[in-house]
N, C-alpha and C positions, 0 to 999 in steps of 0.2 A: 152393246153389240161387240163381238171380237171379231176382227177382220184384218185384212191386208190393206195398206194405205201406200199410195204413191203419190210424190209430187213431181210434176215435171215441168220445167220452164224452158221456155223458147229463148235461145240467144239472139237478142235484138236490142239495138241501142235505143230505147223508148225516149230517152231525154234528148237525143238528137233530132228525133222525129218531130218534135214540136218546133223546131227551128227552120227546117227546110221543108218546102212543100212536097218535094218528091219523097222525102222521108216520112212524111206524114201520110201520103197516100199509100207507101209501104206499110206502115202501121195499121192503116184501116184494112188493107188487103189481108194482113196477118190475122187480125181479130176475126174477119169473116172467115178465113180459113179454118181457124181454131173452132169456130162454133159450128161448122159442118162436117169436120174430119170425124168426130167421134160417132154423131148420129149416123152418119153413112157406113161406118164400121159396124155400128150396132145393128143396122138393117140386114147385114150379111149373116147374121147369126140364125141358126135353125130354128124355126118357129116352136119346135118341141122343147126347147131349153127354156126353163123358167125365167121370167125377167129379173128375178131376185138374184140370179146367178151371173147376170151380165153386169160387168163393172158400172158402178155409178160414176158420174163425173159432173164437175162444175167447173166454171172458168172464174178466175180471179186475174184481172190484168192480162199479162202475156203468158199465164200458166193455165196449165189443165191439171185438175186434182182428180184422182181416180181412186176408187176403193172396191173392194170385193170381199166376200166372206172366205174365210180359210178353207171351210168344207161345206158339204151338204149332206143332210140325211136323205133327201129325196134322189140324190145322184151321188153314190158312193165313190165313183171314180173322179169326182170333181176336185180339182186342186186349184184353189184361188190364186195362190202365188203364180203359177204356172200361167194361169188365164191373164193375169195382169201383166206379166212379163209379155206375153204375146201381144196384147193390146198396145204396149209401149213400142214394140218393134213395128207394128202396123203404122202407128202414128209417126213414128220416125221417118218410114218410107215416104209417107204423104208429104210431109213437112220438107224433108230434104230434096225431093223432086221439085219443090218450089223455091228452093234456095235457103232453107231455115235449118240451123242445127238446134239439137234439144240438150238440155242437161237436167238432171233431177235425182231424186233419192227414193228408195223402196224401204220401208220398214214394216214390221209385223206387230200388232199389238191392238189394244182397245181402241176403238173409233166409233164416233157417232156421226152419220152422214146424212143429211137431208138434201131436199133441192136447192136450198140457199145457203147452207152452212155445213161446216164440218169442224169437229174438235175430236180431241183424244191424243194419248202419248204417241201413237203411231204416226198421226199426221205431224206432229211436233218434231219427231226425230226425223222423218222425211224431208221436212222443211229445213232442218237443220244440216242435213247432208247435202241439199240442193244449194244452199247458200255458200257452203265451203267448197263446193266443187268448182274450180277455176276453168274446167275444160268441158267440152260438149260430150259427157258420159252421164249415164243413169246408174248410180252405184247403190248396190244392196248394203243395208245395214249388216252388222254382225249376226243378229238374230235371224234376219232373212236370208243371209247365206248359209247358216247353218241348217235352216229349214230347207232350202234348195238342195243342199247336198244330202239330206235324209230322204227327200221324197222324189228326187228327179234322177233319171239314168245318168251315169257318169259319161255316156256317149252324147248327152245333149249338149248342143252349143249355142242354146238360147241366151245362156250366161256364161261368162268366161272371166278368167284372170287376164287382165292386160295392165302392164306396167304397175304390177303390184296392187292393183284395186280390182275387187270382184264386181263386175258390172253387166248390165244388159248388152247382149250383142245386137245393138240397134241395127246392124247392117245383115242380119240373118236373112238369106236369100228366099227361104220358104215363104216369108210373109209379104213379099212383093205382090201388090195387087193384080198386076197383069200376069196372066198365066200361060200366054202363048210361048211358042218355042224360042228360046233366046232372049227371054224376058230379063233374067237376071244380068246378063251380059250387057244388054242395052241399058238397063237402069244404072249399073256400075259405071258405064261409060258417061252417062249424063252426070252423075254424082262427081265424077273425076272433073268434067268440065266445070261444074259449078264451083268445085274446090279451087280449080286454078284461076277462074275468073276472080274469085275473092282473094287469093294471094297475090293476084296482079293488080288488085284495086287499091285506091288509096285509104285504106282503113287504118285506124290507130293500131299501134303495136300490139295491145292486148288482144284485139280482134283477129289480127294477122295470126297470132300465137294459136288462137283456137282453131283456125282453118289449117294451120300446119300440123297440130296435133291430130285433127281428123283425117288429114291425108295420110299420115303415118298409119293410123289405125285402119283406114281403108285398104291401104296397100297390104297390110299384115293379113287382112281377112281375105283377100284375093289369094295371097300365097297359101293361107291355111285351107282354104276351100278349093279342092280340085275341080269342082263344078262351075266356078266362075273362071272364064278363060281370058287372058290377056289378049287384046286385039290391037 
């Protein structure tokens, strides 16, 4: 099966969680959140869409692994890479609202994905990208970037170049789950509070750096997007 594969890892200090009760509770909460986030998002897909076109997912430790076919004969307009990027953005909003950052990689190529296992060069490359990414971004491989540039509108901001890396714009405001007036503004205010709380917390320097990096990214997205208003 040829498809698109993405590996997403939530940034959380698992090894610390086994040493302190509150951290263990936090890890348990994270696992529950991971197991419910994607099925809830799947439930929002129009029933007319074939289940084979909804990204498959499995969980490994604190990671979500997703895959989707690149294209579909039954739906000529289907673009698997775009669908997968959209799902990553949705997941990011859900997790960020609970105080978790994500990092990961997206690759294009052969993949075999069942309910309990996944193998293939696309998965391996996505995994390698994730392990080498030291900051909370979901980065596209060179092949995925080239496919995105061929198939998506240049006006699309679902992916963007940021600090010399082509990555998913996980803060894209269109995919915030709340749709009422001012939802984006309220969400970004909440994200800013979460970031500030973590910058002021007694985290190790490497964790502080991740939150500092994400603060810069959020501020750049607010500046770039005129629909998100500073308050």
